[in-house]
Backbone bond lengths (Angstrom), bond angles and torsions (degrees), N, CA, C in turn:
res aa  C-N    CA-C-N  psi(-1)  N-CA   C-N-CA  omega(-1)  CA-C   N-CA-C  phi
1 M - - - 1.442 - - 1.468 113.91 -
2 R 1.360 121.80 43.39 1.405 129.59 179.49 1.591 110.93 -65.32
3 L 1.269 116.76 -18.07 1.457 117.48 -176.23 1.574 110.13 -112.34
4 D 1.292 118.84 18.91 1.509 121.50 -178.47 1.423 110.04 -50.83
5 G 1.353 117.27 126.94 1.444 125.05 174.97 1.520 113.11 85.97
6 K 1.262 118.86 -8.09 1.487 118.55 178.14 1.514 116.85 -81.11
7 V 1.278 119.73 155.61 1.450 122.49 178.50 1.598 107.11 -116.65
8 A 1.393 115.11 128.68 1.311 123.41 -173.35 1.567 111.87 -125.06
9 V 1.295 115.20 135.62 1.507 120.48 173.91 1.507 105.11 -110.72
10 V 1.289 114.16 125.99 1.506 121.30 176.38 1.471 107.14 -120.56
11 T 1.352 114.26 116.85 1.576 119.92 -179.40 1.588 105.02 -82.05
12 G 1.275 110.62 152.54 1.503 119.82 177.44 1.419 109.21 57.04
13 A 1.362 121.87 43.11 1.415 129.66 -171.22 1.546 116.73 -89.69
14 S 1.327 112.68 -1.89 1.499 112.87 -172.95 1.583 117.27 -82.06
15 R 1.376 108.88 -5.86 1.496 110.05 -179.16 1.645 108.33 -163.36
16 G 1.270 118.46 169.73 1.404 119.93 174.14 1.478 116.10 58.43
17 I 1.398 117.02 -143.89 1.365 119.96 -173.54 1.563 113.31 -61.58
18 G 1.320 115.59 -33.22 1.454 119.15 -179.74 1.466 110.90 -63.32
19 R 1.362 118.18 -45.46 1.459 126.84 179.05 1.564 110.84 -52.92
20 A 1.393 111.84 -46.51 1.559 119.00 -177.27 1.410 106.15 -69.40
21 I 1.365 123.51 -39.29 1.502 120.26 -178.34 1.541 110.06 -70.95
22 A 1.261 118.35 -40.42 1.486 120.55 175.01 1.599 114.83 -53.48
23 I 1.350 111.10 -46.23 1.461 119.89 -174.07 1.621 104.54 -68.79
24 R 1.307 114.80 -45.32 1.431 119.09 -179.14 1.570 115.44 -60.16
25 L 1.405 109.72 -46.86 1.500 111.98 178.81 1.511 110.38 -62.75
26 A 1.367 119.31 -35.05 1.444 122.74 -178.07 1.556 107.21 -69.15
27 E 1.225 118.64 -35.48 1.541 124.28 175.39 1.494 110.35 -58.78
28 E 1.402 112.62 -37.53 1.443 119.20 -177.03 1.576 109.89 -82.13
29 G 1.354 121.42 3.43 1.376 125.02 177.48 1.425 120.00 102.81
30 A 1.418 118.34 -4.91 1.418 119.30 177.81 1.521 113.37 -71.91
31 R 1.409 115.70 154.24 1.457 119.65 164.96 1.439 104.18 -92.91
32 V 1.355 113.88 132.30 1.507 118.81 -171.73 1.538 112.73 -120.24
33 V 1.290 114.11 138.41 1.359 128.15 174.38 1.690 111.30 -97.14
34 I 1.162 117.52 109.92 1.450 122.89 -178.34 1.559 112.28 -84.87
35 D 1.306 116.37 91.46 1.518 118.94 175.48 1.548 108.61 -72.98
36 H 1.284 116.56 140.98 1.470 123.30 -179.93 1.483 108.70 -148.50
37 P 1.340 117.48 152.89 1.563 120.88 174.42 1.538 113.69 -89.15
38 G 1.227 116.63 35.72 1.527 118.71 178.52 1.452 115.91 108.07
39 E 1.363 115.43 2.85 1.503 117.67 -177.33 1.514 108.42 -87.26
40 E 1.387 114.47 75.01 1.445 119.14 -175.05 1.545 114.31 -53.18
41 E 1.287 115.20 -55.10 1.488 120.30 -171.16 1.619 107.02 -61.19
42 A 1.325 117.07 -49.59 1.504 120.50 -177.54 1.580 107.96 -60.78
43 A 1.337 115.23 -39.82 1.516 116.24 -179.70 1.462 113.16 -64.51
44 Q 1.392 113.43 -40.16 1.469 119.40 -175.30 1.554 108.09 -69.73
45 E 1.384 117.50 -31.91 1.440 118.90 176.54 1.517 113.96 -63.60
46 V 1.402 113.25 -32.57 1.539 117.62 177.92 1.548 106.10 -74.39
47 V 1.319 120.39 -40.21 1.401 119.75 173.38 1.622 115.02 -54.53
48 E 1.300 111.54 -48.22 1.476 114.83 -179.23 1.476 109.17 -67.82
49 A 1.425 121.83 -36.03 1.470 117.99 174.71 1.434 115.92 -60.15
50 I 1.317 120.69 -33.68 1.437 130.34 176.17 1.521 108.44 -69.04
51 Q 1.279 117.37 -47.51 1.446 120.98 -179.56 1.572 109.59 -63.23
52 D 1.316 115.03 -40.91 1.403 117.90 179.71 1.542 115.91 -61.90
53 R 1.394 113.94 -20.53 1.413 122.72 177.11 1.509 110.31 -92.00
54 G 1.395 116.09 6.17 1.511 117.55 -176.79 1.517 114.67 85.37
55 G 1.294 117.72 6.18 1.497 121.99 176.33 1.448 116.64 -87.61
56 T 1.390 112.75 -177.37 1.402 122.82 -175.29 1.531 108.36 -127.05
57 A 1.326 120.29 125.37 1.468 121.33 179.87 1.534 113.41 -154.65
58 I 1.205 116.81 151.61 1.472 123.41 169.11 1.492 112.85 -131.44
59 A 1.286 116.82 156.29 1.535 122.55 -178.90 1.558 105.77 -111.35
60 V 1.307 115.09 133.50 1.462 126.32 170.64 1.447 115.13 -128.06
61 A 1.303 118.11 129.60 1.470 123.10 -175.93 1.531 104.90 -87.19
62 A 1.273 123.14 117.69 1.398 127.72 172.09 1.543 114.63 -155.86
63 D 1.290 113.58 125.28 1.412 121.73 176.58 1.627 107.60 -75.35
64 V 1.307 114.87 114.23 1.533 114.62 -172.75 1.499 112.22 -69.26
65 A 1.281 116.78 -9.30 1.505 121.24 175.81 1.494 111.31 -80.63
66 D 1.311 120.71 -17.66 1.375 121.34 -174.03 1.555 108.77 -103.39
67 P 1.459 114.33 121.61 1.402 116.10 -171.91 1.557 112.44 -63.50
68 E 1.312 121.11 -34.24 1.430 124.24 179.92 1.501 110.43 -69.76
69 A 1.281 118.90 -34.95 1.522 120.21 -178.59 1.518 110.10 -74.49
70 V 1.428 118.75 -33.62 1.422 124.85 176.14 1.597 108.04 -64.02
71 K 1.323 112.14 -45.88 1.503 115.17 -179.63 1.494 112.17 -60.42
72 R 1.315 114.72 -38.85 1.477 120.18 179.30 1.630 108.74 -68.72
73 L 1.285 116.10 -40.34 1.525 121.61 178.42 1.565 104.80 -52.36
74 F 1.313 116.97 -55.88 1.516 112.62 -173.29 1.360 113.33 -75.46
75 Q 1.394 122.73 -27.57 1.441 122.38 172.84 1.528 113.79 -57.89
76 E 1.387 113.42 -41.08 1.469 119.25 -177.61 1.535 107.59 -72.34
77 T 1.300 118.64 -35.29 1.416 122.27 175.48 1.524 115.65 -57.83
78 V 1.377 110.18 -48.91 1.524 114.34 178.88 1.485 110.63 -69.71
79 A 1.343 120.38 -35.99 1.341 123.59 -177.68 1.593 108.58 -63.03
80 R 1.270 120.44 -36.41 1.457 124.76 -179.23 1.499 113.05 -88.43
81 F 1.365 118.80 -39.14 1.453 120.59 -172.07 1.473 112.18 -119.70
82 E 1.242 124.66 -2.15 1.499 134.87 171.84 1.525 109.88 79.61
83 T 1.327 123.89 -18.24 1.427 120.12 -175.08 1.566 109.78 -157.67
84 V 1.321 115.94 -175.34 1.474 122.90 173.79 1.604 105.98 -136.80
85 D 1.229 116.31 125.25 1.515 118.21 176.55 1.466 109.48 -110.93
86 I 1.290 120.21 -30.22 1.484 124.11 -172.10 1.485 108.28 -133.87
87 L 1.382 120.97 126.69 1.394 123.12 163.80 1.495 110.60 -116.46
88 V 1.310 115.89 133.64 1.427 124.74 171.83 1.589 112.67 -110.10
89 N 1.334 115.82 104.64 1.544 111.88 177.50 1.451 110.58 -84.08
90 N 1.259 115.49 99.89 1.532 120.83 -173.27 1.546 108.75 -112.96
91 A 1.317 120.92 -26.85 1.363 120.76 -171.11 1.540 111.02 -60.78
92 G 1.319 113.93 131.75 1.455 119.63 178.40 1.524 115.50 -167.89
93 I 1.331 113.47 156.68 1.521 114.59 179.75 1.547 103.12 -132.04
94 C 1.297 112.17 151.86 1.542 122.61 179.49 1.520 113.30 -146.12
95 P 1.358 114.62 72.99 1.432 122.09 171.96 1.606 107.15 -60.55
96 F 1.341 114.43 134.78 1.423 117.37 174.93 1.538 107.69 -92.46
97 V 1.295 114.03 108.67 1.513 121.85 -176.08 1.435 110.78 -132.37
98 S 1.331 117.49 139.20 1.516 120.93 -175.67 1.598 101.85 -75.75
99 W 1.251 115.88 153.56 1.498 124.80 -176.16 1.561 111.91 -50.21
100 F 1.357 114.77 -44.53 1.522 117.73 -170.47 1.562 106.04 -80.25
101 D 1.269 117.77 -11.11 1.464 116.14 174.78 1.557 115.33 -104.54
102 V 1.353 117.63 13.15 1.404 120.54 177.64 1.625 106.68 -84.11
103 T 1.316 113.77 118.01 1.430 118.25 179.01 1.536 109.36 -95.98
104 V 1.327 112.46 174.36 1.464 115.19 177.41 1.434 112.40 -66.78
105 E 1.428 118.62 -35.93 1.422 124.23 179.27 1.602 111.55 -64.08
106 I 1.344 113.08 -40.92 1.441 117.00 174.80 1.502 113.20 -64.93
107 W 1.312 118.91 -51.67 1.395 126.73 173.29 1.557 114.11 -50.29
108 D 1.325 118.49 -47.72 1.397 116.12 -177.20 1.608 113.71 -73.25
109 R 1.371 115.23 -39.52 1.402 117.75 175.74 1.484 116.37 -53.71
110 I 1.429 113.13 -44.29 1.486 114.13 -176.84 1.545 106.14 -72.19
111 H 1.362 118.55 -35.54 1.476 117.16 175.17 1.535 116.57 -65.59
112 H 1.273 111.82 -37.51 1.511 116.63 -178.62 1.531 108.81 -63.69
113 V 1.430 115.95 -50.80 1.470 116.59 -177.46 1.525 114.50 -68.50
114 N 1.306 114.02 -44.67 1.458 117.71 -169.00 1.576 110.26 -79.44
115 L 1.333 120.14 -50.55 1.354 125.65 -174.71 1.521 114.91 -93.44
116 R 1.239 117.00 -57.44 1.533 122.33 177.21 1.628 106.63 -57.31
117 G 1.298 117.18 -37.99 1.568 117.26 -179.50 1.513 107.31 -64.05
118 A 1.279 120.06 -44.34 1.496 121.92 178.78 1.447 112.16 -59.39
119 F 1.326 118.38 -47.42 1.525 128.96 174.45 1.545 107.87 -48.09
120 L 1.468 114.13 -62.35 1.339 118.90 -170.44 1.616 115.20 -61.46
121 C 1.251 107.26 -45.48 1.522 113.68 178.44 1.609 113.88 -70.06
122 S 1.221 112.93 -32.07 1.503 115.80 178.58 1.516 111.91 -70.31
123 Q 1.382 116.10 -39.94 1.424 123.36 175.82 1.493 109.21 -61.93
124 A 1.403 114.38 -53.05 1.525 116.45 -179.01 1.499 112.95 -57.40
125 A 1.326 115.69 -47.82 1.517 117.73 -175.58 1.535 109.45 -66.61
126 S 1.250 122.39 -40.69 1.421 129.99 -174.13 1.553 107.92 -65.19
127 R 1.368 116.17 -40.21 1.450 119.23 177.03 1.534 111.54 -57.84
128 I 1.297 115.22 -44.09 1.510 121.34 -179.18 1.430 106.00 -66.84
129 M 1.296 124.30 -49.77 1.505 129.44 179.56 1.525 110.82 -53.62
130 V 1.322 116.14 -44.19 1.472 119.20 -176.43 1.614 106.00 -74.15
131 D 1.296 117.47 -43.60 1.472 117.08 -177.19 1.595 112.31 -65.04
132 H 1.313 112.70 -30.14 1.577 117.12 -174.36 1.556 107.05 -92.21
133 H 1.383 118.17 -5.10 1.463 118.61 173.86 1.459 120.38 55.87
134 H 1.340 114.00 34.53 1.477 118.32 179.57 1.574 112.90 -122.98
135 G 1.301 118.96 14.11 1.428 116.65 -179.15 1.472 110.87 67.81
136 G 1.366 115.57 -171.56 1.476 119.91 -175.19 1.438 115.14 171.24
137 R 1.335 118.44 -176.16 1.423 124.77 -177.43 1.482 104.55 -137.91
138 I 1.421 116.15 130.78 1.388 122.70 171.42 1.625 105.51 -124.16
139 I 1.313 112.87 122.25 1.480 121.46 -171.01 1.623 102.33 -125.25
140 S 1.316 112.68 127.63 1.500 117.95 -175.75 1.493 105.37 -120.10
141 L 1.299 116.10 138.12 1.418 120.68 169.38 1.509 112.43 -88.64
142 S 1.346 113.18 104.19 1.530 121.03 173.85 1.470 99.90 -88.92
143 S 1.388 116.57 -138.54 1.482 122.85 -176.70 1.520 105.98 -173.03
144 I 1.409 112.09 163.05 1.449 118.57 173.48 1.546 104.75 -65.70
145 S 1.284 117.54 -16.44 1.511 120.67 -179.86 1.527 109.96 -69.48
146 A 1.356 120.18 -15.06 1.434 123.34 175.55 1.613 107.39 -71.71
147 L 1.278 114.97 -15.69 1.515 118.66 -174.44 1.509 111.36 -107.03
148 V 1.308 116.25 -27.04 1.512 121.87 -174.12 1.488 108.02 -130.87
149 G 1.374 111.64 162.53 1.489 115.17 179.38 1.503 108.01 -91.74
150 G 1.390 111.61 174.50 1.493 122.19 178.29 1.417 109.77 -146.87
151 S 1.348 122.33 124.10 1.432 122.12 -173.15 1.600 109.32 -63.28
152 F 1.311 115.75 -34.21 1.476 119.06 -177.41 1.493 110.37 -100.34
153 Q 1.351 120.53 15.53 1.514 124.83 -173.37 1.456 107.63 -130.79
154 T 1.288 121.90 32.58 1.466 125.75 -175.78 1.637 108.81 -65.02
155 A 1.319 118.52 -30.29 1.429 123.00 176.62 1.493 111.21 -85.12
156 Y 1.220 118.10 -29.66 1.485 126.26 -175.37 1.481 117.14 -78.08
157 T 1.342 115.71 -51.89 1.489 122.07 -177.98 1.509 113.35 -54.38
158 P 1.314 124.05 -40.15 1.477 119.07 -179.83 1.511 111.28 -66.07
159 T 1.329 119.80 -28.97 1.412 118.74 177.14 1.456 111.76 -65.24
160 K 1.296 116.20 -44.30 1.482 119.25 -175.50 1.480 110.36 -67.32
161 A 1.371 121.71 -38.28 1.378 123.56 176.72 1.554 106.30 -67.92
162 G 1.257 121.54 -30.48 1.557 123.37 176.86 1.475 108.27 -67.52
163 V 1.308 120.22 -46.20 1.440 123.75 178.14 1.514 111.37 -56.37
164 K 1.251 116.84 -51.21 1.502 120.43 173.39 1.430 115.61 -51.18
165 S 1.378 114.75 -53.01 1.513 119.37 177.06 1.546 113.92 -59.73
166 L 1.407 114.17 -37.86 1.483 114.60 177.85 1.441 114.96 -59.21
167 M 1.470 113.79 -41.66 1.447 114.75 179.03 1.495 111.46 -66.45
168 Q 1.256 120.10 -32.95 1.524 119.31 178.17 1.422 110.36 -64.22
169 S 1.258 119.79 -44.17 1.502 123.95 175.48 1.516 113.68 -61.19
170 L 1.346 114.79 -50.36 1.423 117.14 178.36 1.526 115.33 -62.63
171 A 1.350 115.11 -29.89 1.449 114.78 173.89 1.526 114.00 -56.53
172 I 1.318 116.16 -33.16 1.436 121.29 -177.36 1.621 106.91 -79.07
173 V 1.321 115.88 -41.00 1.392 118.73 -174.40 1.638 111.51 -75.31
174 L 1.241 112.27 -38.83 1.556 113.81 -177.93 1.507 114.66 -97.80
175 G 1.313 118.83 -13.41 1.395 119.17 -177.96 1.633 113.41 -55.21
176 P 1.289 121.74 -35.01 1.491 127.85 174.57 1.477 113.39 -58.39
177 Y 1.370 114.90 -21.56 1.386 122.19 -178.78 1.513 116.10 -96.63
178 G 1.337 114.93 0.46 1.488 126.70 -175.55 1.471 113.93 77.62
179 I 1.352 114.81 24.56 1.493 117.88 -179.00 1.505 105.27 -109.69
180 T 1.343 112.30 120.21 1.507 116.46 178.24 1.590 111.14 -95.17
181 C 1.328 114.30 143.28 1.452 117.65 -177.68 1.500 110.46 -128.58
182 N 1.308 118.66 118.34 1.413 123.22 -171.74 1.655 108.16 -133.13
183 S 1.278 113.57 163.76 1.464 118.65 173.29 1.519 113.10 -126.92
184 I 1.277 116.79 146.85 1.419 124.01 175.10 1.606 110.96 -111.18
185 L 1.313 117.05 127.65 1.491 118.84 -172.11 1.524 105.97 -113.15
186 P 1.391 115.68 87.68 1.498 114.98 177.79 1.511 113.33 -67.97
187 G 1.277 116.19 150.18 1.468 125.31 170.17 1.538 106.86 -78.87
188 T 1.263 111.71 -140.54 1.471 118.30 178.47 1.517 109.84 -88.18
189 I 1.351 108.98 110.86 1.465 120.81 -177.78 1.498 110.47 -112.68
190 L 1.370 118.34 126.74 1.479 121.07 179.31 1.513 110.79 -74.83
191 T 1.322 114.00 107.12 1.578 122.96 175.75 1.428 108.37 -136.63
192 D 1.343 108.39 -178.69 1.583 116.55 178.16 1.544 110.12 -59.99
193 I 1.423 115.16 -25.89 1.491 116.85 -171.66 1.521 109.89 -68.97
194 N 1.336 119.93 -29.15 1.429 123.19 -179.11 1.524 117.38 -119.83
195 R 1.369 119.47 5.79 1.406 122.09 -173.85 1.485 115.39 -59.30
196 D 1.385 116.46 -37.52 1.455 117.76 177.66 1.493 112.89 -67.37
197 H 1.348 116.24 -37.17 1.505 125.91 176.54 1.422 107.36 -52.95
198 Y 1.326 119.78 -47.83 1.530 125.50 -169.81 1.577 108.21 -91.54
199 R 1.214 119.98 10.36 1.546 117.93 168.47 1.543 108.14 -72.48
200 D 1.362 116.68 -22.12 1.470 119.91 175.15 1.598 106.71 -73.02
201 Q 1.231 120.88 107.29 1.452 123.99 -177.82 1.506 112.79 -57.54
202 A 1.387 120.65 -37.86 1.410 121.74 179.09 1.581 110.07 -65.74
203 I 1.324 115.44 -39.58 1.522 114.55 177.23 1.514 111.09 -65.74
204 L 1.312 117.78 -39.11 1.429 123.91 -175.66 1.603 107.49 -67.12
205 E 1.263 121.45 -39.94 1.422 126.17 179.00 1.476 110.45 -69.53
206 R 1.364 114.94 -38.67 1.498 118.66 -178.12 1.460 113.30 -68.26
207 D 1.319 117.61 -36.29 1.499 120.62 -178.85 1.552 107.16 -84.04
208 T 1.239 121.69 -32.92 1.478 120.77 -179.01 1.544 109.81 -67.42
209 V 1.367 119.22 -37.61 1.406 119.78 -174.18 1.583 110.59 -70.75
210 R 1.407 117.91 -17.65 1.420 124.37 179.39 1.520 110.67 -73.84
211 V 1.313 117.98 -20.95 1.392 120.40 -174.68 1.541 113.85 -92.22
212 P 1.378 117.18 120.17 1.477 114.87 -168.94 1.613 111.49 -64.46
213 L 1.358 116.56 -21.16 1.558 117.13 174.99 1.417 110.56 -77.32
214 G 1.393 123.62 -8.87 1.434 123.38 176.35 1.443 122.39 81.74
215 R 1.352 117.00 13.38 1.414 121.71 -178.41 1.536 105.71 -155.57
216 L 1.268 113.47 155.85 1.454 123.43 168.64 1.530 109.30 -77.21
217 G 1.334 115.52 160.61 1.511 120.53 -173.44 1.401 108.51 -80.91
218 K 1.430 112.51 163.09 1.438 126.15 176.86 1.538 108.23 -116.65
219 P 1.294 116.50 148.23 1.547 117.98 175.15 1.547 111.24 -47.04
220 E 1.274 120.67 -38.81 1.474 127.03 -176.21 1.544 108.62 -59.56
221 D 1.352 117.47 -35.29 1.481 119.75 -178.49 1.516 110.04 -65.75
222 I 1.324 118.39 -27.88 1.442 120.11 176.81 1.494 111.82 -85.77
223 A 1.471 114.21 -31.38 1.522 112.99 178.38 1.394 115.51 -64.99
224 G 1.320 121.49 -33.46 1.446 122.97 178.06 1.497 112.64 -59.81
225 V 1.319 115.25 -42.89 1.484 120.36 179.35 1.457 112.49 -66.20
226 A 1.266 113.30 -39.12 1.596 117.85 178.60 1.529 110.96 -65.40
227 A 1.394 118.64 -39.75 1.426 124.47 175.51 1.513 109.96 -60.08
228 F 1.362 118.46 -44.32 1.437 120.87 -176.62 1.535 106.74 -67.72
229 L 1.318 121.63 -44.17 1.409 121.96 -174.55 1.604 108.23 -68.26
230 A 1.298 116.36 -27.92 1.449 118.56 177.89 1.562 115.03 -75.28
231 S 1.280 114.16 -21.37 1.453 120.46 -177.92 1.497 118.23 -80.91
232 D 1.342 119.63 175.78 1.458 129.16 175.23 1.614 106.22 -67.35
233 D 1.293 114.00 -29.31 1.605 117.69 -174.41 1.586 104.16 -60.19
234 A 1.295 119.77 -22.86 1.465 121.59 -175.33 1.557 109.56 -110.19
235 A 1.210 118.54 21.69 1.499 123.29 -174.50 1.570 109.45 -55.26
236 Y 1.327 117.07 -32.46 1.585 115.84 -175.57 1.438 112.25 -104.71
237 I 1.298 118.27 17.79 1.483 125.67 175.13 1.495 107.83 -96.36
238 N 1.311 123.78 114.13 1.395 129.05 -176.87 1.527 113.38 -151.50
239 G 1.375 112.13 127.83 1.447 120.14 -175.59 1.569 114.77 75.31
240 A 1.372 113.13 15.31 1.442 119.46 -177.16 1.565 112.59 -87.27
241 E 1.273 114.72 158.87 1.458 120.75 172.55 1.509 107.91 -127.11
242 I 1.264 113.17 128.25 1.583 121.36 -171.26 1.562 104.00 -113.14
243 L 1.304 114.15 113.29 1.498 119.25 176.25 1.478 110.27 -81.75
244 V 1.246 121.62 124.44 1.542 119.41 -179.51 1.501 102.12 -128.47
245 D 1.375 116.00 92.01 1.438 121.54 -171.88 1.505 117.58 -138.39
246 G 1.370 113.61 7.35 1.495 120.28 -179.49 1.593 112.99 72.75
247 G 1.242 116.83 3.21 1.499 121.54 178.68 1.540 110.19 106.73
248 L 1.328 117.64 7.31 1.506 119.38 -176.18 1.493 113.72 -59.44
249 F 1.326 116.16 -41.10 1.438 117.13 -176.27 1.545 117.16 -65.90
250 V 1.338 113.97 -33.68 1.509 119.40 -178.88 1.452 110.64 -86.72
251 N 1.310 120.44 -8.79 1.499 122.22 -177.67 1.606 109.89 -83.68
252 L 1.275 117.33 72.36 1.523 123.83 -170.82 1.607 107.73 -94.57
253 Q 1.329 116.18 -21.66 1.453 113.41 -172.75 1.576 114.21 -76.62
């Protein structure tokens, strides 16, 4: 119960990593706002999973790329829970598209959701945190793709590098207000975003053997790190990037 009494907003929380983070923060005592892009049924399932564990949660439909939707997301949060203590920028998309097939529309949509969404939500949350004079935590999901390239991720990797850089800059800007800003860099995590890709057994085995721990990641592997960064145990961690990849990045030989 390290987060008892805290209010957390988790974007893209209706499934995958966001779902796991929302549940874990609730298990630690936080009241959680489940942001989702219109997936009402999936979001309600997360709310019910939290309530079944004795926690408190609400679901709010808001496209993080839309400034008005983000404004409404935080207005509803404050109306229900009075403040915001923790923001987890998790919402993201990652279409696998070959370089010569990347259109301006694809490029813009990925950047709007992944990077502009983190900007809009971080600005809205930090305004509340500063106005309420209680500090806070902003945690953004970057990716191992911020450090390495991907042949089918040419539109995606720049957004994750941007998210990491945004947290580094905000750590400087918001640190004096007691707000820490950090990023988590997941490696290969099995979620809805890549499940079709890994239906190919050969691809699954190829990527698994590259991980020294011998398995691909689970959303819960990321949720534990997010809960730590949201807690007082991480009070002096600011502007950091935590790579959570089972050792994939260092396995170059």
